[in-house]
N, C-alpha and C positions, 0 to 999 in steps of 0.2 A: 504882487502890485499893489499892497495897500498904503505903499510908501511913497504912491503915483505924486501928491502933492509935496512933499519932500525933494522929489527927482527935478519936478517944476522949477522949484524956486534956483534950485544948484545947479541945473542947466539951461534954465533962460527958455531958449527957443523948442517947442513944442514938436520940435522934426527932431531934436538932439535928444529928446525924449523914449523916443521912438527906435531912434538909431542904439540907444544903450539897452534897450528892452531886446530887439531883436539880437543883437551882437553876444548876448549874455546868455541866451537861450539855445541858439543858432553859433555853435563856435566852431572857428577855423580849423581846428584840429578833425571834427567831421565830415568838413568837407566842405561847409558852407561859409559864405563871403556876402559880406553886405554892401551892394553899388548905389552909385547916386541914381542919377534919373537913367532914363532908360526906353528908346525909339521903341515903339509898338510895331513899325515896319520894319523891314531888312535893309530898304533901300527908301527912305522919308521920301516922297512926293514923286518917286519915280515908279515904285513897285508898296504903294499904301500911302498912308496919311501922314501927317507930321506930328502926332500925336506921341507923347510919352508920357510916362507914371513918373513919379516924385521919388521914390526907390525901388530896388526891387533885392531881393538876394537870389544869387547864385548856388549852385551844388554841383562838386566835381563827385563823379561817378570815378570809383580807383579803380572800376574793375573794368572799364570799358575806356576810360581816359576823355568822357564825354563832359560837356558842360550845359547846363541846363538852367534856365530861371523858375525857379520853385514857386515865388513869392513876388506881389506886385506889392506897393502902396500907394494908394492914392490920398495926399493929406489935403485936406478944405479947412479954411478959415469959415465958423458958423455965420459969419456976416456977408460973405461972399458967395454963398451957394446953398439954399436948401439941400436936403435929406434927399431927397427923391432927383434931384440934378446930380447931385455928388453920386450915388449910387450907379445911376442909368450913364453917366463917363468912365466907372470902373468896368462896370460891364462891356461896355463897347471897347475901351482897350485890350480886356483881357479876350474878349473877342479876337481880336485882330493879331495878338501875339499868338493864341493859341494857334489859329490859320495858318498865320505865318510860318513858324517855326512846326510846325504839327505835330504838337502836345495832344497828350488827351485829355490833362485837365490842368489847372492852373488856381492855385491860391491866391485870394485877393484879400488886403485889408483895406480899410476906408478908416481915417480917422481924421477929427475934428478936435483940434487942440490936444487935449490926453485923455479923450474919449474914442472910442475903437468900436468895430463890429468886424467878425470875420466872414468868408465867405470862400466858397469852391466853385469855380466855374468847371463845369464839363464840356468837351466840346460839341458842337453841336444842340446843344439845351438852348432854349430861348429865354431864360434866366438864369441867376445863381444862386444858390442854394445856403441859406446861412446855415453856418456854424454853431450859431448861439442856441440855447435854450428856447422852447417855443415861447416861453413867460417873455423872453429880451428879445423877440423874433423883431428885427427893424430898427433894435433902437441900439444908440452907440454909447457903452457903459463907460465909465470915468475910471481911471483908471485908482480913484481913491473908493470905488465902490466894492464890497468885499467880494460879492461876485465876479468881477472883471479879472481877478486871479485865476478864478477855476474856469472861466472862460479863455482866456489866453493860453490855461496848457491843456485846455483841449483843443484848443487851435494848433500849438506846438507841435502835438500830438498825431495829429493829422498831418500834418507836411512832413513829420518825419515815418509815417509808416504808409506814407502815397504818394511819393517823387513819381517826378517825369520821368521816364524811362525813354532814351531814344534805342530806338534798330538798326545793331550796326551792322555792313557788310561782311558775310564770314570771312574774307580775308582777311578784316581789321582782327580776329579775335582768336588769342591763341587758344589752343587743342586744351591746355593746362585753363585757364578760366572758363572754356564751356563747361568742362568738369564742374569747378568752383561753382557757376551760375546754378547749373542743376541741383547742386548740394545743398543752395544757399535759400533756392526756393522752394525745396522742401520741408526746412526748418522754420521758413516763415507760416507755409500752411500747417503748420504743427502748434504752430506758436497762435492760430487764430487769426493773424490781422488779412482784413478783409480790402477787397480791392488795389494790392500789390502788384503791378504787371512786371514780370520778370520778361525779359526777352527772350522771345518763342526761336531757342536753338533750333527744336527739328521744325519749324518753319523752313530757316536757314538751311538747315540740313537737306530738306528736301528739295530746296533748290537749286542746291549743289548737286544735288545727284540727277536733278533734273539737265542740270547743264551737262554732267558730264556725259549724261547719254546722248544726249544731243551730239555733244563733242565727239563719240565712238560713230554715231549714226552718220553723220556727215566729215569724216576726214577722209574716207574713201573719196568721196566725192570732190572733195576741193585736191585731192591730189591729182585726179585724173584731170581737172578742169584748169586746173593753175598752168600748165606749161601752155595748154593751147591759148588760156587768156594773154599770158604774156606774149605770145608770139602775135597777139592781134595789135594794130597800131589803133591810134586814140581816133580815126576815120572812118575807123572799119565796126565790126559790130558794137562794140563799147564805147564808141564814141560817143556815145551819146549818156554814156554815165551808170549805161545797164548793160548785164550781158543777157546769156539766156535766163527764161524764167525757170526752167526747169533745173536748170544750175544753181542759179544767185537767186537770194532771198531778199528784196529791198522793203529794210524796216523799218524806211525814214520817217512815214507817216503812224507809225506804231510806238516808238520812242519819245517817253520823255526824260526830264532832268530832276533828280530831285534833290535840291540842294541844304547843305548842312553848315553850320557854322566853324565846327570845331574837325570832324570827321571830313572824308571827301565826301563828292557830289555822288549820289547814284544817277546811272544811264538805266532804266530800265523799257525791255519793249516785250512785244507779244513775239512767241515762236509759231513756228508753222501747225501746232498741236494746239494753240490759245493760250499757251500758259508762260505767266509773266518771268523773265529771266532778270534776275539783277545783276550789273555789273558796272565797273568802273571806267574811266576814260582811258586808262593806262593799259586796259585789254583791247580798245581799237586801236589796231593799226593803220598807217597810213594806206591805199591803194590807188595810186594816179592811173592804171587803167579803166579802171571803172568811175573814174571824173576827178577833177581836180581836188576835193576836198574829200574824198571819199574816203570812207574806213571799214575795215573788213573786221568782227569781232573773232578773237583766237584765231584759232583755222578752222574755222567753217563757211559756211556760206552765206551768213547774214552780214549784209553791209547794208552803210547810210550814206548819201551822197551828202552829209554835211552831220555834224554832231548839233543836238540843241544846244 
């Protein structure tokens, strides 16, 4: 980045300078693409603020076909905002993005003309962590400063070795991908890369096993009670939207929806044993005998009067 002054003269706008730097080091063939402004809320004004970042860097996970934002860039002119206000705004936007999209972390760049500072925000932390050396903490280094190149590549290394990972429902992961994910995780440990969080497949496996066990335990009950249930009218025992508590379990108040931008939304509810069960909407079939909008999860006794 020692040619920062030359690039600034050639590109004119400092925003174009940082665009070229990001595109050079985070290439499309590696799964990265540099985007324009990015809303910090999923539905601005309705679910969150109207704030937006100046630029973002998307990353495609080719293994699970997920799309995440790994970097946001907050650019400000020195004459328009102080350093403290600039950093506070970047923290506010990073916090909302992480909360909205359920990320674990987010890399942040604050730029002032061709000077920059690199940060890492971790979910739940009260402030961003500087990725610069202690001697440059809180300072914005201009690209023409020799140390800027070292700090920049340290930042790029952090981005590539600590990406955001989205947890995927087990029905969306092929068995071949599961084995590949396990192998990749062991390779990364051997290489000594810290803080790389691979999707926890054993966690999903245990959930899936729990769901299978739950299905086996409740399938007989379902087969025995279904003919009786179908014989009843809306004005009968099921007219209120619920049958016998002994046969059916209403989890309407124990289910929540986890939204995803690319993958299907998850519907997570608590079963009779107090364990969380991860499902998708396609697994819930309509059952009008239980209510107008009632749905039953697979062939089990769990139902909701309305999906969230």
